[in-house]
N, C-alpha and C positions, 0 to 999 in steps of 0.2 A: 556324385559328390564333387565339390569344387576343389580346385587345385590351390593349396595353401600358398605355395611359392609364387604362383602366378598372381594370386590376390595381393600378396605382400609387395610384389614388384609394382603392381598398379597403384597401390596406396602410396608407396615411396615416390613414384613419379608424380602423383598428385601433390604429394607433400613438397617436392622440389619446386613445383610450379606455383605454389601458394606462398607468396611473400608476406602475407599479412596474418599468418596463423598465430604469431606471438602477440598480436594486438588485442586478443580477446581477454576479458576479465575472467578471473578464476571461478566466479559464481556461475557464469554461463557454461564454462567447461564442465563443472561439476554436475550441473543439471543434465547436460547431454549424456555424460557418463552414466548417470543414474537411469536415464531412459533406456539406453542401450542395454544396461544390466537387467532392467525390468523385462525387456523383450525376451532376453535369453532365459531368465528365471521363470517367467510365466509360461514359456514354451516347455521348459523342463517339467513344471508342475502339471501342465496340460497332458503331456505324454505319459506322465506317471498315472494320472487318472484313467486315461484311455487303456493303459496296460492293465490297470486294476479291473476294468470291466471284463477284459479278456481272461485274466487269471482267476479272479474271484467269482465271476458269474458264468461266463460262457463255457469255459473248459469244464467245470464241475457239472454243468447241466448236460454236457455231451458225453460224460463218462462217469463211472463210479456210482455211488448210491443215489445221486440225484438225477440220473439219466432219464428216469420215467416221469419226472415231475411235469414237464411240458413237452410239446411236440417240437421237432426240429424246425417246422415252418414258423412256429411262434418265436423260437430263438432268433431266427433270421429277421422276423418282423420287428421284434423289440430292440435287438442289438444291431444297430446299423453302423457300428464303429470299426469293424475289422479292416476295411480298406483305409479309413482315416488313420488308424494306428500304424499301418505299414508305411504310409506316406510320411507321417509326422516323426516317426523314429528316424528316418533318413534326413528329414528337414531339420530336426533339432540337432542331430549329430553334426551336420554341416555348419549350422549356426555356431555351435559350441566350439568346433575346431577353429573357426574363424575368430570368434570372440577371444578365445584363450591365447591367441597369438598377439593380441594387442599389448603394447608395452605397459599400459596403465591398468590393465584388467586383473581381476582375481579369477583364478581358474574355476570354471563351472563344470562339475563332474556329471556324467550321465546318470540317469535314474537307475533303479534296481533292475535286475535281469527280468526278462519276460519268459514265463514258462508256457510252452505249448504242448498240449496233450493230443496224441493221435491214437485212434482205435483201429486195430486190424482184426479181421475175423478169418480163422482158418477154415478148411473144408468141413470140419466137424462142428462148425458154428460155435466153437469155444472162443470167446473174446479174449484177446490179450491187449493190455494197455501199454503203450510205449510213451514215455515222457522225455522230452528233449528241452534243454534250456538254452536260450539264445540271448546273448547280451547285446545291448545297443552298441552300434559301431562307435568306436572312440579311437583317438590317435594311439598308435602303439607306444609312442614315447611322448614325453612332455614337449609341446611345440616350442620352437624358439621364438622368444619375444622380439617383435619388430622394434628397431631402434628409433628413437625420437618420433614415435607415431602418436598423434593426439586423437581424441575422440572425434574431432571434426573430420579428419581424413578417414577414420575407421568406419564412418557411416557409409562410405562408398561400398565397402565389402559386404556389409550387412544388407543394404538395400539391393545390391546386385543379386544376392541369393533369393530375396523376395521376388525380384523381377523375373528371374528365370523359372520360377515355380507358379506363375500366375495361372497357367492352364491346369495345373494339378489342383489348385484351389477350387476349380469348378466341380470337383467331385462332391463338394458339400451340397450341391443341389439335390442329390439323391437322399442325403440325410435330412435336409430341411423339409423336403416334400413328404418324407415318410414319418417325420417326427410326431405329428399329431396322432396319427394312427397307432404309432408305437406306444405313446403314453396312454391312449385309450385302451389298447389291448392289455397293457401292464396293469391298469386299474381293474380290469375285469378279472384277470388271472389272480390278482392279489386277494380276491375273495376266497380262493381256495386256501384252506388252513395250512396245508403242507407247503405250498409255494410261499405263502406269507411268512412262515417260519424260516424258510430258506433265505428270503430277502433280509430278514432281521439278522440272521446269522452272518450274512455277507456284510451287512452294514457295520457290524462290530469288528470286522477284520481290520487290522491296522493299516493295510494298504488303502482302505477307503477313507481313512482319517475321520471316521464318524459320520460321513455323508451317506444319505440314503441314495438309492438308485436314481430316483427322479432328479436329484440335485446334480448327479454326475452326467446324466443324459442331456441336460440342458446346456452343458458346457460347449459342445460343438456349435450350437445355435448362437452362442455369444462370442465365439472365437474370432470370426472375421471382423465384426464391429470393434473388437478389442484391438486388432491390428490397426484399424483406421485411426483409433484414438491415439495409440502410441506413436504411429508415424506422424500424425498431425502435431503432436507435442515435440517430436524431433525436428520438424520443420520450423517450429517457433523458436527453437534454440539454435538455429542456423542463420548466419547473416544473409539477408535477402540478395546480396550481390555476389555471394560465394558460388563458385562453379558447382558445388555439390547440390545446390538447391534444385537444379533441373532434374537431377537423378532422383532426389527425394520426392519431388512433385510427380514424376513419372511413376514411381513406386506406389505412392498414395492413390493416384488416378487408376492404376491397374487394379488395386485391391477394391476400390469403389466400383469399378466396372464389373468385376467378378461378383460383387455383392448385388449389383443391379441385375446381372444375368440370373443369379439364384432367385432373387425376389420375383423376377418375371416368370421363371419356371414354376415357382410356388404358386403364383397367381393363376397361371394357366391351369395348373393341376386343380386348384380349388374351384375354378370356374367349370372345369370338366366334371368334377364331382357334383356341383350344383345341377348341371344339366342332366347327369345320370339320375340324381335324386328326383328331379321333376319328371323324367321319363317313367320312373317307377310309380309315380303317384297320380298320373292322369288317367281318367276313365276312358277317353277316346282311344281307339286302336290306331294311333298315328305315331309317326316317328319324329320325336323331338331331337334325339341324339344323332343328328346327321353330320356327315363329314364336312368339316370346315365351319360349322356353326359354333360361335363362341358366345358364352354368356357375358353380359355386360352389367346389368343392374336388375334388381327386383325390389318390390315394395308393395305398398297398399295405397289406394286412394278411395275416396267416397264419391260415387257417381250420383249427382243430383238429378240429372236428366239426360236423355238420349234423343237425338234428332236424326232423321234421315238426311242425306246430303242435299236433297232438294229444298230443305228448309234453311240452307245456309244464308242466302241473301236476306230472308226475312229476319232471321235471328240476329245477324250483324246490324241490320237497320235499327232494330229495337235497342240493341246495345248502344249504338251510336247516338240515337235520340236521347236515351237516358243520360249518357255522358254529357251531351250538349246542354241538357237541362240543368245539370249540376254546375257546369261551367258558367252558365248564365245566371246562376243563383235562383233559378225558378224551381218551384215545387208544384207538383201536380199529383193529385190523388189517383190519376190514371196510370202513372208510371210506377207501378208496383212490381214487386218480385214476380207475382203471378202473371203480370203483363209481359215482362221481359222473358221469363222462363215459364211458359204456360204449363198448367198442371197436367195436360194431356200427354206431355213428354216426360213427366217426372217419374223416377223409378226408386230413388233413395236406397242405395245398396252399397255395401262394402265390396271392393273388388281387388284382387291381387294381379299385379302385372309382372311380366318377365320380358326384359329387353335383351335381344340378341343382336349380333352384328348384321343380321339381314332382316329381322322381323320383330314385331311386338305382339305378345300374347296377353290376352285378358282372361283371367281365371276366376271361377267361383267354387266355393266348397261344395263338393258333391256328397250324396248319400252313399255311405259305405255298405255295400251289399254283404249279406252273410256269406254268400258264395264267393265273394271277392278274394283273390289270392294276394291282394296288396296288403303289405304288413305295416305301412306307414300310418302315422296317426291321422294324417289328412289326405283326402283324395280330392282331386280337382276335376272340374268340368271346364273345357275351353269354350268361352262365350264369343270370342272374336279374335281374328288373326289379321295382321296387316303387314305388308312389306314395308321396311323402313323407308324406302325411297318414296312411298306413297303418303307418308305421315306428314301432317302439318300441325303446328301449335300456335295458338294465340293467347297471349298473356292478357287476361281481362282485368288485371289488378284486383284490388279489394272492392267487392260490390255487395251491397246489402250487408248481410252478416257473414259473407263468405270471404275467407282469407286463404292465401296460398292456392288460388284457384286458376284454372286454365280451361280453354276449349281445345280438346284433342280431336283432330280430324283423322279418322282412319279410312279405310277404303270404301266403306259403305255408310258409316254412321259418324255423327258428331257427339262427343261426350263432354258435358260440362262437369268437371271434377274438382275436388279439393284434395290436394296432395297431403300425405301423412308422413311424418318423420323424414322428410327430405326437403332440402331447399329448392324452391321453384326454379331459380336460375340454374342450379346444377342439373335438375331434371331436363330442362329445355335444352341446355348445352349438350347433354348426353344424347338426346334424341337427334339433334342436328348433326352431331359428330357421327353418329351411327348412320344417319341418312347419307352423309357425304362419303362414307366408306362402305356402302351396302353392296357394291359389286364384287363381293369377296369370292364368289364361285368362279368368276372368270380370271381372277388374279392368281390364286394359289390352290386351285382345286387338286392338282396332282400332289402337291406337298401334303395337303391335309389328308388325302386318301392314304398316303403312306404313314402319316403320324397317327392315324386313328385305326390302324389295322388290327390292334389288339383290344378293341372295345369289349367290355365285359357284358354288354347288353345286346342281345340278338334282336336287332330292329330292322334288318335289311329287307325282311319280308313285309314290312308295314308301309303304307302309303305315307308320303311326306305330310307333316303338319300343315304345309302350305295348301294342301287340298281343301282345308277348311276356310280358305279365304272366300269372301263374298263373291257371288256371281251378280250379273246385272239384275237390278231390281225389276220385277215384273208386277203387273197389276194384280196378279193372283196371289202374291206373297202375303204371308200372315206373320206379323211381328218382325222385329228387327233382326232376329237370329234364325229365321225359318230356313235360311239357306244352309245351315249347318247340317251336314249329312249324318245319319246315325252311324255308330261304330261298325255295325254289321254290314251296312251298305258300303262304307268306305273300304272295308277289308276285301269285299267282293269286287269292287270296281276300281281298284287302285290303278291298274294298267290303263283302263279306258279313260280315267280322269286325267292321267298324265298326257296321253295323246291328244285329248280334247283341248286341254289347256295350251299345248304347243300349237295346235291349229288356230286357236283364238288369237294367240300372240301375233300370228302372221297376217291377221285381218284388221281392218280399221273400220269400226262401227261409228257412224255419225248420226245425229238426230237433229233435224231442223228445229230451230227455236227462234222466237221473236226477240228482237232487241231494238227498241225505239222505232218500231214499225217495220224493221228490216229483217229479212230472213237470213240466218247464218247457220253454219254447221257447228254443232257443239258435240264434242267427243264425249262418249260415255265415261264417267269417272273411273270405272273399274278397268278400262281398257286404254287409258292414256296416261301420259305423265301429268301429275297435278301441277297447279300453278306454284310458283316459288313460295316458301313459307312466309306468312305475314309477320311483320315486325310488331313488337309490343307497342311501338310508338303510335299505333292506330288509335289507341285509347289513352296511352300514357301522356301524350302532349296536353290534352285537355285536363287530365287529372293534375299534372304538375302546375299548370297555370292557375287552377282553382285553389 
């Protein structure tokens, strides 16, 4: 708790140093006073509802006639407010003591008492219930009003209380992360008649003010944004050259930083869940959920055609010739879609992609076996995997009847695709950003090992999904995905695959090739760094001029 006398002294010192405080118009002063009052009043209301969750819902479910309605684990999963209540009781009390000391304020009284119920069991297993009542901390006597203190100076005391509690606000991350699961579990349990009747009874309790549980549980999600709004309004009612403006801006910045921290924690948790869900729905016996791997993006695209990498030069020459003919205003019956994208490479299939910080996965819907233990509605086959550092993208612009289309270069194949439900520019930027930061294992492998030590999926005994990456194409290969090893072979050869790959990385394989009559060494695509990504201006320049 803050020291009221110390706060008063600081405010009075600020007051003495501010010679222009009487120059303000009454309208601005009144607005500021109303904002400060709203901060305190909304905090009081918020604490009242948090205590209602404890008194009306949690305590009865842990003792008495409703104890057997739901499990203790369910209580902990649905009601994540107990730590928040403890903090906000103290936070509100400190704000109220400070606010009640202002010369212009009306006293804000603390909410009703909070009743806590504890259950003890003796050796004969006969339960006895002990109920204790704890009132919110409040000043033992009415605080002495500070003399000649205006709302402009009083903002210093209020914002100082916010500033010193910034670290405590971070506890909201646990609530925000668990909120969706909490609401989902509540909806499922609500289908039980007895529990549904209990919820309705609680709703009619006067302490809930007619609000159902969902309406109260959403309040912590909205609380930090409400602080941001109120503090922003307080800054608007403060002269920009006043000394208090720095403290107010620091306070607002601190709350926004906490909000960003919580949003980032929530985003990481959501991404982790997506990776877990994918792990549970793939057919191949490989490990998607590896330490340090982070989900970035997923979606669908339509694959028009697939080309082996050796077709790259021929494909780009056809595209360039077609663009040149458009630029020159020439029309030729030979430059058709079938000529640019030959039918022999056409596949016409829908594909799902998952982009991670180190790799890109292409997936197709698989047939769900009767013996499959997978419970998800969809099961996936992995059709291609490529390291992010090996990926290239060419924006081919709109061509023929294809819009939002690109050429996607992976480690073995080239895909001519049409993106669905995502802007092409965003997709390309995401891949390039991932490519630039794909050395994640070297940067923070140790930290990620610690952060993921509590994974719920046992995948350590599975080979990495990166074992599905293409090997060097040989003359005997059949089809573009013939290199993908069967799941049974993968499981049996995980250790040998890993050591083999490490050995290959230490070697440099070159193949002599002709270039304008000269022999030069050309490194195999699967064993070397690819050329830098091609810019969309390859074809964009001619398109714009036309």
